[in-house]
N, C-alpha and C positions, 0 to 999 in steps of 0.2 A: 503494499499500499504506500508506504513512504518512497519507495523508489518510482513509483508511478507519478507521485507528486513532484519529485524532483525532476523528472523528465519534463512534466508539464511546465516547470519554471525554467527550462533551459539547461538543466544539469545533464551531463552524459556520464554514466558510471559503468563499471563492469559488475557491480553489486552496489550495496549502499555505500560502504567505504572501502577504500579511499576513492575520492573524486578524481577523475581524469582531468576534468577542467570544469570551472565554475564560471558560467555566463547566464545572460538572460535577465529578465525583469525581476527575478527574485533578488538578485544583488542590488538593483536599484531600490527596490522596496525595503530591503534591509537598510541600506545607507539613509533612506528617507526617515525610517523609524529611529535610527540612531540618532540622527541630527535633531529630529524633533524631541527625543528624550533629553538630549543635552540641554536645549534652550528650555524646555518645559521645566526641567528640575532646577537649573540655574537661574532663569528669570520668571519661571511660571508662566510661560507665554511660548506658544507655537506660532512662529511667524507666517504672515500671510506671503511673504516672499518666499518661503519654503513650499507651502501647501498649494497655493494657486498653480504655480508652474508644475508641481507634481501631478496635480489633476489634469492639467491640460496635456502634459507631455505623455502621460499614462494613456490617454484616450487617443491621442495622435499616434502613439507608438503601436497600439493595437490596430489602428486604421492603415497606417503607412508602412509599418514594419512588422507584419505578422510573423515572420520567422523569429524575431527577437521577443515578441509578446507571448505571454502564456494565455491569453485570453483574445476572444474575437472582439470587434468593435462593439457589438450589441452587449456582450458580457461585461465589457468595461463600462459602458454607459449605464447599464442596469446596476452593476455593482456600486458605481459612484452614487447614483441618485438613491439607490436603496439602502446604502450604508448611512448616507447623509440623513435620510428620512428616519432610520432606526436611531440614530444618534440624537435626533431632536427631543426625545422623550428624556434621557438623563440630562441633556443641555438645559431644558426648561426647568428642571428640579435642582440643578446643581449650584447655581448663582456663579458660575464660572464663565470664561469666555467661550467663544465658538471654534476654537483651535482644535479641540478633539472632534468636533463634527467635520471640519475640513480635513484633518488627518485620516479619519474614517473613509471620507469621500475619496481621498488619495489612494487608500489602500484598495478601495473598490475599483478604482480606475486601473490599478495595476495588477490586481489579483482576481478580480470578478466578485460576484455577489457571494458565492458559496465560501470561498477561502477568506475574503475580507470580514464577512460576518464571524466566521470562526476565530478570526484573529481579534476582533473586538470582544466576543464574548469570553474566549479565554483570558484576555486582558482584564475583563471585569471580575472573573473568577480569581484570578491572582490578586487583584486589587482587594477583593473582598477578604481573601485569606490573609493579606498584609494588615488590613484593618482589624481583623479579629485577632491576630497574634499581637498587634500593637496595644489591644485592650487588656491583655492578660497582665497581671501585676508582677512582671518579671523585670527586675533591674531598673524600674522607673522609666521606661522608654518615654520619649516625649511624643504625644499625639500630634498629628499633622494639624495645622491651623488653616482654616479656609478650605477651598477646593482642592482636591487631590490632583496632583499633576499625573494625568493618565498615560501620557506618551510612552513612558518607561514600561508601563504595564502592557501596553500595545505591543511594544517591542518584544516583550516576554511572550505574548500570545503569538506573535510572528515566528519566533524561533521555535516555539512549541509546534505550531502549524507546519514549519518547515520540517522538523523532525518526525511528526506523526503523521503527516499528509492529511487528506481530507477525512474528517471524522463521519460525515454523512454520507 
């Protein structure tokens, strides 16, 4: 299952490990998630200068460079709009900015509806585990103030999705 996902994202392998070469949209998506994580943790902001180009280039890549993209143009568009719509619910209740919404849209543009939804849902599960562990009275850990920077958790969801493959 994981090997099929890796091949969908442009990885060529003789098995799961080691990789012969790593190319394709999975690398771009991973770089996007890492860059967004850094700015979200450091500044508590996911920059529009990161998300808007990622959305546009993800869709254009699916349209103009199908050999590089892991999704079709329709899957890219549906992923972008679907994940953006899905993220409006937590956005409306979080009191934070819309960077997480736009980051999810970029994930949808690069990975399509199924994988981007998986990335976001796994990210939220990892964030929930973090919050639960943070509430335990162990060592007096500081509770996060304000909205939780989610990009790092989305990056964890992306890594888990890369390793596990599609769960649905």
